[in-house]
C-alpha positions in Angstrom: 54.3 -7.5 -21.3 52.5 -9.8 -19.0 54.1 -13.2 -18.0 52.1 -15.9 -19.7 52.7 -18.3 -16.8 50.2 -16.2 -14.8 47.4 -17.3 -17.1 47.4 -21.1 -17.2 43.9 -21.2 -18.7 43.4 -20.1 -22.3 39.8 -18.9 -21.9 40.4 -17.0 -18.7 42.1 -13.7 -19.6 41.4 -11.8 -16.3 43.5 -12.6 -13.2 42.7 -11.3 -9.7 45.1 -11.6 -6.8 44.4 -10.5 -3.3 45.2 -11.3 0.4 48.2 -11.3 2.6 51.6 -12.5 1.5 51.1 -15.9 3.1 47.4 -16.3 2.3 47.3 -15.0 -1.3 44.2 -15.9 -3.3 44.3 -16.0 -7.1 41.2 -16.2 -9.3 40.8 -16.2 -13.1 37.8 -14.9 -15.0 36.5 -15.1 -18.5 35.2 -11.5 -18.8 35.2 -8.2 -17.1 31.6 -8.6 -16.0 32.4 -11.8 -14.1 35.3 -10.0 -12.4 33.2 -7.0 -11.4 30.5 -9.3 -10.1 33.0 -11.1 -7.9 34.4 -7.9 -6.6 30.9 -6.7 -5.7 29.8 -9.9 -4.1 32.8 -10.2 -1.8 33.2 -6.4 -1.3 36.9 -6.4 -2.2 38.6 -3.0 -2.0 40.1 -2.1 -5.4 43.1 -0.6 -3.6 44.1 -3.9 -2.0 43.8 -6.1 -5.0 45.9 -6.7 -8.1 44.2 -7.3 -11.5 46.2 -8.5 -14.5 44.9 -8.8 -18.1 46.4 -11.3 -20.5 45.8 -9.1 -23.5 46.9 -5.8 -22.0 44.2 -3.4 -20.7 40.5 -4.6 -20.7 38.2 -3.7 -23.6 35.2 -1.5 -22.9 32.3 -3.6 -21.6 28.9 -3.5 -23.2 26.8 -1.1 -21.3 23.6 -2.8 -22.3 24.8 -6.1 -20.9 26.0 -4.5 -17.7 22.6 -2.8 -17.1 20.8 -6.2 -17.4 23.1 -7.6 -14.7 22.3 -4.7 -12.4 18.6 -4.9 -12.8 18.4 -8.6 -12.0 16.2 -9.3 -8.9 17.0 -11.8 -6.3 14.7 -14.6 -5.2 13.6 -13.8 -1.7 11.8 -17.0 -0.7 11.9 -20.6 -1.8 8.5 -21.5 -0.3 5.0 -20.7 -1.3 2.7 -18.1 0.1 0.6 -20.5 2.2 1.3 -20.7 5.9 1.3 -24.5 6.5 1.8 -27.4 4.1 1.3 -30.2 6.7 -2.4 -30.2 7.3 -5.0 -30.6 4.5 -8.0 -30.7 6.8 -8.6 -27.0 6.1 -9.1 -27.8 2.4 -12.0 -30.3 3.0 -14.7 -28.4 5.1 -17.2 -31.3 5.0 -15.0 -33.6 6.9 -15.1 -36.5 4.4 -11.9 -38.1 3.4 -11.1 -40.4 0.5 -8.4 -42.6 2.0 -6.4 -44.8 -0.2 -4.7 -46.7 2.6 -6.1 -48.5 5.7 -5.7 -46.7 9.1 -3.1 -48.2 11.4 -4.4 -50.8 13.8 -3.6 -50.6 17.5 
C-alpha cells in the first residue's frame, strides 16, 4: 500500500521523484500521458527515477490519444514569410504617399 502523504493533491495520482539525495525533485501528474511527456521532454532515464501511483499500478493508456500526441507538429517560426517588416516603400512603386501626419520640422 502506498503512503497517502506522498500524494497531497487529490487529482494528481502520479508521482515522480528523481535527483540526488540532497537535490531530490518531486513532481505530480494527473495522467500517464503527462508523466510520459515530461520524461521525454527532459530526457530522464527510467532507471534513475522513481514513479509511484496512488491507485496501485497505472491503467492502460488510450492508444488513440497517445498517437495524437506523437503526431503533433511543433511551430518552427513565430514570424511571417516576408524578409523585412520595417520598410513599406517596396509596396508603393509609384512613390506617392498618403501621410496622415506632418513631417518633422528641423
